[in-house]
DRENNU-646881 format. One line per field, with one value per atom (N, C-alpha, C): residue in one letter; residue number from 1; x, y, z. Coordinates in steps of 0.02 Angstrom, whole numbers, plus 32768, in hexadecimal, padded with zeros to 4 digits. Each point is the difference from the previous one (the first is absolute). Example, Ala and Ser with C-alpha at 12.3 -4.5 7.8 and 13.67 -1.06 7.14 Angstrom:
DRENNU-646881
residuo = (A;A;A;S;S;S)
num = (1;1;1;2;2;2)
x = (8294;7FD3;802D;7FEE;802A;7FD9)
y = (7EE4;803B;803C;8035;803B;8037)
z = (8186;8000;8000;7FDC;8003;8025)
***
This chain:
DRENNU-646881
residuo = (M;M;M;N;N;N;K;K;K;E;E;E;E;E;E;R;R;R;K;K;K;M;M;M;L;L;L;N;N;N;G;G;G;E;E;E;P;P;P;Y;Y;Y;Y;Y;Y;A;A;A;A;A;A;D;D;D;E;E;E;E;E;E;L;L;L;I;I;I;R;R;R;K;K;K;L;L;L;N;N;N;A;A;A;T;T;T;K;K;K;D;D;D;L;L;L;I;I;I;W;W;W;E;E;E;Y;Y;Y;N;N;N;N;N;N;L;L;L;R;R;R;P;P;P;S;S;S;M;M;M;R;R;R;E;E;E;E;E;E;R;R;R;T;T;T;A;A;A;L;L;L;I;I;I;K;K;K;K;K;K;L;L;L;L;L;L;R;R;R;K;K;K;T;T;T;G;G;G;E;E;E;R;R;R;F;F;F;L;L;L;I;I;I;L;L;L;Q;Q;Q;P;P;P;F;F;F;Y;Y;Y;C;C;C;D;D;D;Y;Y;Y;G;G;G;S;S;S;N;N;N;I;I;I;E;E;E;I;I;I;G;G;G;E;E;E;D;D;D;F;F;F;F;F;F;S;S;S;N;N;N;F;F;F;G;G;G;F;F;F;T;T;T;V;V;V;L;L;L;D;D;D;E;E;E;A;A;A;Q;Q;Q;V;V;V;R;R;R;I;I;I;G;G;G;S;S;S;H;H;H;A;A;A;F;F;F;I;I;I;G;G;G;P;P;P;N;N;N;V;V;V;G;G;G;I;I;I;Y;Y;Y;T;T;T;A;A;A;C;C;C;H;H;H;P;P;P;L;L;L;D;D;D;A;A;A;E;E;E;E;E;E;R;R;R;N;N;N;K;K;K;Q;Q;Q;T;T;T;E;E;E;W;W;W;A;A;A;E;E;E;P;P;P;V;V;V;T;T;T;I;I;I;G;G;G;D;D;D;N;N;N;V;V;V;W;W;W;I;I;I;G;G;G;G;G;G;G;G;G;V;V;V;T;T;T;I;I;I;C;C;C;P;P;P;G;G;G;V;V;V;T;T;T;I;I;I;G;G;G;N;N;N;N;N;N;V;V;V;V;V;V;I;I;I;G;G;G;A;A;A;G;G;G;S;S;S;V;V;V;V;V;V;V;V;V;K;K;K;D;D;D;I;I;I;P;P;P;D;D;D;N;N;N;C;C;C;V;V;V;A;A;A;V;V;V;G;G;G;N;N;N;P;P;P;A;A;A;H;H;H;V;V;V;I;I;I;K;K;K;K;K;K;I;I;I)
num = (1;1;1;2;2;2;3;3;3;4;4;4;5;5;5;6;6;6;7;7;7;8;8;8;9;9;9;10;10;10;11;11;11;12;12;12;13;13;13;14;14;14;15;15;15;16;16;16;17;17;17;18;18;18;19;19;19;20;20;20;21;21;21;22;22;22;23;23;23;24;24;24;25;25;25;26;26;26;27;27;27;28;28;28;29;29;29;30;30;30;31;31;31;32;32;32;33;33;33;34;34;34;35;35;35;36;36;36;37;37;37;38;38;38;39;39;39;40;40;40;41;41;41;42;42;42;43;43;43;44;44;44;45;45;45;46;46;46;47;47;47;48;48;48;49;49;49;50;50;50;51;51;51;52;52;52;53;53;53;54;54;54;55;55;55;56;56;56;57;57;57;58;58;58;59;59;59;60;60;60;61;61;61;62;62;62;63;63;63;64;64;64;65;65;65;66;66;66;67;67;67;68;68;68;69;69;69;70;70;70;71;71;71;72;72;72;73;73;73;74;74;74;75;75;75;76;76;76;77;77;77;78;78;78;79;79;79;80;80;80;81;81;81;82;82;82;83;83;83;84;84;84;85;85;85;86;86;86;87;87;87;88;88;88;89;89;89;90;90;90;91;91;91;92;92;92;93;93;93;94;94;94;95;95;95;96;96;96;97;97;97;98;98;98;99;99;99;100;100;100;101;101;101;102;102;102;103;103;103;104;104;104;105;105;105;106;106;106;107;107;107;108;108;108;109;109;109;110;110;110;111;111;111;112;112;112;113;113;113;114;114;114;115;115;115;116;116;116;117;117;117;118;118;118;119;119;119;120;120;120;121;121;121;122;122;122;123;123;123;124;124;124;125;125;125;126;126;126;127;127;127;128;128;128;129;129;129;130;130;130;131;131;131;132;132;132;133;133;133;134;134;134;135;135;135;136;136;136;137;137;137;138;138;138;139;139;139;140;140;140;141;141;141;142;142;142;143;143;143;144;144;144;145;145;145;146;146;146;147;147;147;148;148;148;149;149;149;150;150;150;151;151;151;152;152;152;153;153;153;154;154;154;155;155;155;156;156;156;157;157;157;158;158;158;159;159;159;160;160;160;161;161;161;162;162;162;163;163;163;164;164;164;165;165;165;166;166;166;167;167;167;168;168;168;169;169;169;170;170;170;171;171;171;172;172;172;173;173;173;174;174;174;175;175;175;176;176;176;177;177;177;178;178;178;179;179;179;180;180;180;181;181;181;182;182;182;183;183;183;184;184;184)
x = (7499;800C;801A;7FE1;8017;8035;8019;8036;7FEE;7FC4;7FEB;7FFA;7FE4;7FFC;8045;802D;8045;8020;7FF7;801C;7FE1;7FBE;7FDD;801E;8008;8019;804A;8025;8046;800B;7FCB;8006;8013;7FF8;8011;7FC0;8008;7FC6;7FDD;7FBE;7FD9;7FC0;7FDF;7FC2;7FC6;7FE1;7FCD;7FBF;7FF4;7FC3;800A;8035;800D;7FC4;7FEC;7FC4;8003;8039;8007;7FFB;801E;7FFB;7FB7;7FDE;7FBA;7FD6;800E;7FDA;800B;803E;800E;7FDF;8002;7FDF;7FB5;7FE1;7FB8;7FEF;802A;7FF5;8004;8030;8007;7FC3;7FEA;7FC6;7FC2;7FF9;7FC8;8002;803D;8008;7FF3;8018;7FF5;7FB6;7FDE;7FB8;7FDD;8013;7FE3;800E;803F;8013;7FD9;7FFD;7FDF;7FB4;7FE4;7FB8;7FEC;8031;7FEF;7FE9;7FD4;7FE9;803B;8005;8036;8002;7FC7;7FFC;801D;800C;801A;804D;8019;8049;8029;7FEB;8026;8004;7FCA;7FFF;802C;7FFD;8029;804A;8012;8046;8018;7FD7;8014;800C;7FD5;8008;8040;800E;803E;803D;7FFE;8039;800A;7FCA;8004;801C;7FEF;8012;8048;8016;8042;8036;803E;8039;800C;7FFD;8010;7FDB;7FE6;7FDF;8018;7FF8;8006;7FC2;7FFE;7FC3;7FCA;8015;7FCF;8005;7FC9;7FFD;7FB7;7FF5;7FBC;8006;7FDF;7FFD;7FB6;7FEE;7FBA;7FEF;7FC1;7FE8;7FEC;8006;801C;804C;801C;8048;800A;8035;800E;804B;800F;8046;8000;803B;8005;8009;8033;8010;7FF6;8011;7FFB;803C;8014;8038;8043;8003;803E;7FFD;7FCE;7FF7;800D;8028;800D;7FEF;7FDA;7FF1;8016;8017;8017;7FC8;8016;7FD1;7FE0;7FC1;7FDB;7FFB;7FF4;7FF7;7FB7;7FF5;7FBD;8000;7FCD;7FF2;7FB7;7FF6;7FBD;7FE1;7FC6;7FD9;8028;7FF8;801B;804A;801F;8047;800A;802C;800D;804B;8011;8045;8008;8028;8012;8041;7FFB;8039;801F;8014;8025;8046;801A;803F;7FEE;8030;7FF5;7FED;7FD0;7FED;8004;802F;800A;7FF0;7FD3;7FEC;800B;8024;8014;7FC7;8014;7FD1;7FEB;7FC5;7FE5;7FFC;7FED;7FF5;7FB7;7FF1;7FBC;7FF9;7FD0;7FF6;7FBC;8001;7FC3;7FD4;7FC5;7FD3;801B;7FEE;800F;804A;8029;8048;800E;802D;8015;804A;8012;8046;8007;802D;8006;8047;8005;8042;8007;7FC8;8000;801C;802B;801E;7FF0;7FFA;7FEF;8031;8011;802F;7FE5;802D;7FED;7FF0;8022;7FF5;7FBC;7FD5;7FBB;7FFF;802C;8000;8010;8032;8011;7FC9;7FE3;7FC8;7FC5;7FF1;7FC8;800A;803D;800E;7FF2;7FE8;7FF0;803D;8038;803D;7FFE;8012;8004;803F;8011;802F;7FE9;801E;7FE8;803C;7FF6;8033;7FE1;8021;7FE3;7FF8;7FD3;7FF5;8008;8025;800A;7FEE;7FD9;7FEA;8014;8023;8019;7FCB;8019;7FD6;7FEB;7FC7;7FE8;7FF7;7FE1;7FF6;7FB6;7FF2;7FBC;7FFF;7FD4;7FF7;7FBC;8000;7FC2;7FD3;7FC3;7FCE;8015;7FEE;800B;8048;802C;8047;8009;802D;8016;8049;8011;8045;8013;8032;8015;8031;800A;802C;8048;801C;8047;800F;7FCD;800A;8009;802D;8007;7FF1;7FD3;7FEF;801A;8029;8021;7FD1;801D;7FDC;7FEE;7FC9;7FEC;7FF5;7FDB;7FF4;7FB6;7FF1;7FBC;8001;7FD3;7FF8;7FBF;8003;7FC4;7FCD;7FC2;7FC7;800A;7FEF;8004;8045;8032;8044;800A;8030;8015;804A;800C;8043;8022;8033;8022;8049;8018;8044;8001;8037;8006;7FF9;7FE2;7FF8;8025;802F;8028;7FD7;801E;7FE3;7FF1;7FD0;7FF6;7FF2;7FCE;7FF1;7FB7;7FED;7FBF;800F;7FDC;8008;7FBC;7FFE;7FC1;800D;7FCB;8003;8001;8004;8005;8036;803A;8012;800C;7FF6;8008;804A;8008;8043;7FFE;8038;8005;7FF7;7FD4;7FF8;8014;8006;800F;801D;8032;801C;7FD7;7FF3;7FDC;8025)
y = (9105;802F;7FD9;8009;7FDB;8028;7FE3;801D;8045;8007;8040;8037;7FF0;8033;8014;7FD0;800F;802F;7FF2;802C;8046;8002;8041;8029;7FE2;8025;8011;7FDD;800E;8032;801A;8030;7FE1;7FBF;7FDE;7FF9;7FF9;7FF2;7FC0;8003;7FC7;7FFB;7FC7;7FF4;8017;8038;801F;7FD8;7FD2;7FD8;7FBC;7FFA;7FC2;7FEF;7FC1;7FEC;8012;7FF6;8010;804C;8027;8049;8016;7FE4;8011;7FED;7FC6;7FEB;8033;8016;8032;8043;8015;803E;7FFC;7FC9;7FF8;7FFF;7FDF;7FFF;8046;8027;8046;8028;7FF6;8025;7FF2;7FC2;7FEF;8028;8004;8027;804A;8019;8047;800E;7FD3;8008;8004;7FD3;8000;8042;8017;803F;803B;8004;8039;8000;7FC8;7FFB;8003;800A;800B;8048;800A;8044;8028;803F;802A;8002;7FFA;8002;7FC0;7FCD;7FC0;8002;8031;800E;7FC5;7FDF;7FC7;7FC7;7FF1;7FCB;8012;8040;8017;7FFB;8016;7FFD;7FB8;7FD2;7FB9;7FE4;8011;7FE7;801A;8041;801C;7FE0;7FF4;7FDF;7FB9;7FE0;7FBD;8003;8035;8008;8016;8033;801E;7FDB;8004;7FE1;801D;8044;8020;8043;800F;8041;801B;8041;801D;7FEF;8018;7FF6;8031;803D;8034;800D;7FF2;800E;8003;801F;8001;7FFF;7FD0;7FFA;8004;8039;8009;7FD4;7FEE;7FD6;802C;7FE9;7FBF;8001;7FC5;7FF3;7FC4;8002;7FC9;7FEF;7FBF;7FEA;7FBC;7FEA;7FBF;7FC7;8004;7FCB;8015;803D;8018;7FE9;7FC3;7FE3;8021;802C;8024;8049;8012;8047;8006;8034;8012;804A;800F;8045;800E;803D;8012;801A;801B;801B;8040;800B;803C;800A;7FCA;8001;8011;8028;800F;7FFF;7FDE;8005;8011;802B;8016;7FCF;8010;7FD5;7FEE;7FC4;7FEC;7FF1;7FEE;7FF0;7FBB;7FFE;7FC3;7FF0;7FC2;7FEB;7FBD;8003;7FC3;7FE9;7FD2;7FEC;7FBE;7FFB;7FC5;8000;803A;8007;8021;8006;801E;804A;8015;8047;800F;802D;8013;804A;800F;8045;800E;8036;800F;8019;8019;801B;8047;8013;8043;8010;7FCF;800A;800C;8031;8011;7FFA;7FD8;7FF2;801E;802C;8020;7FD0;8018;7FD5;7FEC;7FC5;7FE6;7FFE;7FEC;7FF8;7FB7;7FF9;7FBE;7FF5;7FC7;7FEC;7FBF;8000;7FC8;7FE4;7FBF;7FDF;7FD3;7FF0;7FD2;8022;7FDD;8018;7FCF;801A;7FD7;800E;7FCD;8009;8032;8026;802B;7FD7;7FC8;7FD4;7FDE;800B;7FE5;7FB5;7FDE;7FB7;7FE5;801E;7FEA;8011;803A;8016;7FD2;7FE9;7FD4;7FBA;7FEF;7FC1;8006;803C;800E;7FFF;8018;8008;8044;8001;803D;7FFB;8038;8002;8039;8007;8033;8021;8040;8028;8020;7FFC;8018;804D;8016;8046;800B;8035;8012;8049;800C;8044;800B;8037;800C;8017;801B;801A;8048;8014;8045;8017;7FD5;800E;800D;8031;8010;7FF9;7FD1;7FF4;801D;8033;8021;7FD4;8014;7FDB;7FF4;7FC5;7FEF;7FF4;7FF5;7FF4;7FB9;7FF7;7FBE;7FF7;7FCA;7FF0;7FC1;8007;7FCA;7FCF;7FC6;7FCD;8018;7FE7;800D;8042;8026;8044;7FFD;802C;800C;804A;800C;8044;8007;8034;8009;8015;8013;8017;804A;8014;8046;801D;7FDC;8014;800D;8030;800C;7FF6;7FD6;7FF6;8022;8030;8026;7FD7;8013;7FDD;7FF8;7FC4;7FF2;7FF1;7FFF;7FF2;7FB8;7FF4;7FBD;7FF8;7FD6;7FF8;7FC6;800F;7FCE;7FF6;802C;7FF8;8012;7FEE;800B;804A;800E;8043;8002;8030;8003;8018;7FFB;8018;804C;8016;8046;802C;7FEF;802A;7FF8;802D;7FFD;7FEF;7FCF;7FEC;8001;8018;8003;7FF3;7FF1;7FFD;7FBB;7FFF;7FC2;8009;7FE3;7FD9;802E;7FE4;8027;8015;803F;801B;802E;8007;8028;804A;8022;8048;8028;7FDE;8026;7FD1;8017;7FDD;8016;7FD2;8011;7FE6)
z = (F635;7FC9;7FC4;7FC7;7FC5;7FDA;7FCA;7FD8;7FE4;7FE5;7FE1;8035;8039;8036;8018;8007;8014;7FCE;7FBF;7FCC;8005;800A;8005;8039;803A;803C;7FF9;7FD5;7FF5;7FC7;7FE3;7FCA;7FBD;7FF9;7FC2;7FD5;7FBE;7FD7;8016;8002;8015;7FD6;8002;7FDC;802C;7FEE;802B;8005;7FD0;8002;8021;8027;8024;802D;8002;8025;804A;8020;8047;800B;7FD5;8006;7FF8;7FCF;7FF4;803D;801D;803D;8039;8009;8035;7FF0;7FC1;7FED;800F;7FEF;800C;804A;8029;8049;801C;7FE7;8016;7FEA;7FC3;7FE6;802A;8017;802C;8041;801E;803F;7FF3;7FC8;7FEF;7FF5;7FDE;7FF6;8044;802D;8042;8024;7FFD;8021;7FE3;7FBF;7FE0;8009;8015;800B;804A;802C;8046;8009;802F;800E;801C;7FEC;801A;804D;8020;8049;8020;7FD9;801A;8001;8025;8001;8019;8035;801B;7FCD;7FDF;7FCF;7FC3;7FEC;7FC8;8012;803C;8016;8002;801A;8003;7FBB;7FD0;7FBC;7FDF;800A;7FE3;8020;8041;8021;7FE5;7FEE;7FE2;7FB9;7FDD;7FBA;7FF5;8025;7FF4;8027;7FE6;8021;8045;8004;803F;8004;803C;800B;8044;8009;8043;8028;803C;8029;7FEE;7FEC;7FEE;7FB5;7FDC;7FB9;7FEB;7FC6;7FE5;7FB3;7FE3;7FB7;7FED;7FE1;7FED;7FC4;7FFC;7FCA;7FC5;7FC3;7FEE;7FFF;800B;7FFE;7FD3;7FD9;7FD3;8002;7FFC;7FF9;7FDD;7FEB;7FE0;8032;802A;8030;8048;8010;8045;802A;7FF7;8027;7FF1;7FCF;7FEF;8013;802B;8014;804B;8011;8045;8009;8034;8011;8048;800D;8043;802C;8039;8032;7FE6;8014;7FEE;7FB5;7FDC;7FB7;7FF0;7FCB;7FEA;7FB4;7FE4;7FB8;7FF5;7FD0;7FEF;7FCF;7FE6;7FD2;7FC1;7FE8;7FC0;7FFE;8038;8003;7FDE;7FCE;7FDB;8002;8012;8003;7FDA;7FCB;7FDC;801E;802E;802B;7FEB;7FC1;7FEB;801E;8012;8027;8042;802C;8040;7FFA;8027;8007;804A;8011;8046;8007;802E;800D;804A;800F;8044;802C;803A;8031;7FEE;8017;7FF5;7FB6;7FD8;7FB8;7FF3;7FD6;7FEE;7FB4;7FEB;7FB9;7FEC;7FCF;7FE8;7FD9;7FEA;7FDB;7FBB;7FEC;7FBD;7FEF;8031;7FF6;7FEC;7FD0;7FEA;8009;801E;8006;7FD9;7FCF;7FD2;8003;800A;7FFE;7FC2;7FE0;7FC7;7FC1;7FDC;7FC2;7FC8;7FC4;7FC6;7FC8;7FD7;7FC9;7FCC;7FE2;7FC9;7FC1;7FF8;7FC7;8005;7FCF;8003;8003;7FDB;7FFF;8045;8021;8045;8031;7FF8;802D;7FF9;7FC2;7FF4;801E;8013;8023;804B;8015;8047;802B;7FE2;8026;8024;8040;8027;802B;8020;8036;802D;803A;802F;8021;8011;8022;803D;803B;803E;8002;802B;800E;804B;8011;8047;800A;8033;8012;8049;800E;8044;8031;8039;8035;7FF1;801D;7FFB;7FB8;7FD8;7FB9;7FF3;7FD7;7FEB;7FB4;7FEA;7FB8;7FED;7FD5;7FED;7FD5;7FF8;7FDB;7FB8;7FE7;7FB9;7FED;8030;7FF0;7FE9;7FD1;7FE9;8012;8022;8013;7FDB;7FD5;7FD2;8020;7FE1;801B;800C;8038;800E;8022;8011;801C;804A;801A;8047;800C;802F;8016;8046;800C;8040;8038;8038;803B;7FF8;8020;8003;7FBA;7FD7;7FBA;7FF5;7FD5;7FE8;7FB5;7FE7;7FB8;7FED;7FD2;7FED;7FDB;8008;7FE1;7FB4;7FE7;7FB9;7FE5;802B;7FE9;7FEC;7FD5;7FEC;8014;8032;801B;7FDC;7FD9;7FD7;8016;802D;8018;804A;8021;8048;8012;803A;801A;8043;8009;803E;803B;803B;803F;7FFC;8029;8010;7FC3;7FD9;7FC6;7FEB;7FD3;7FDE;7FB7;7FE5;7FBA;7FDF;7FC2;7FDB;7FB7;7FDC;7FB6;7FE3;7FBD;7FDA;7FCB;800E;803C;803C;803D;803C;8007;8014;800A;803E;8021;803C;7FEF;8023;7FF5;803D;803A;803D;8034;8025;8039;803D;802F;803D;803C)
***
């Protein structure tokens, strides 16, 4: 691990165009291309590729194609995980998803952050903030989960929501920005 990757994983500003980071991104993209081009019936091969790509998985999971991520090595999924088509994870920081999590189609989880100042942004400076999702969570279709968010256990996030702050256990949250509408 080089200096820029260490800074990235520590949540510090880092140079996103670092050669080693780009090499790792491209290696991941090659694996994702391979995964997304396997026949859906090739379940064993798909499972083996995801296990190679992600940091940690449960024994039972299903990620429908297409799936996209930046590194893969910063993603952990629990047991009985399911994601529908178009799941995208920008995993510059850790992304931890618990057991019995269901992810609807076209959901995005983003950990990458960019400076508001254009001059600094144009230097390709970034930092990242982790995302944590608990057990027994259902994320509806088209949801966006922003950097630094924690979603508790036993939560439902309504379709199309944008989650910009933490969501506590045992509730339903919807909207932009997502807010709790019901305890469950």
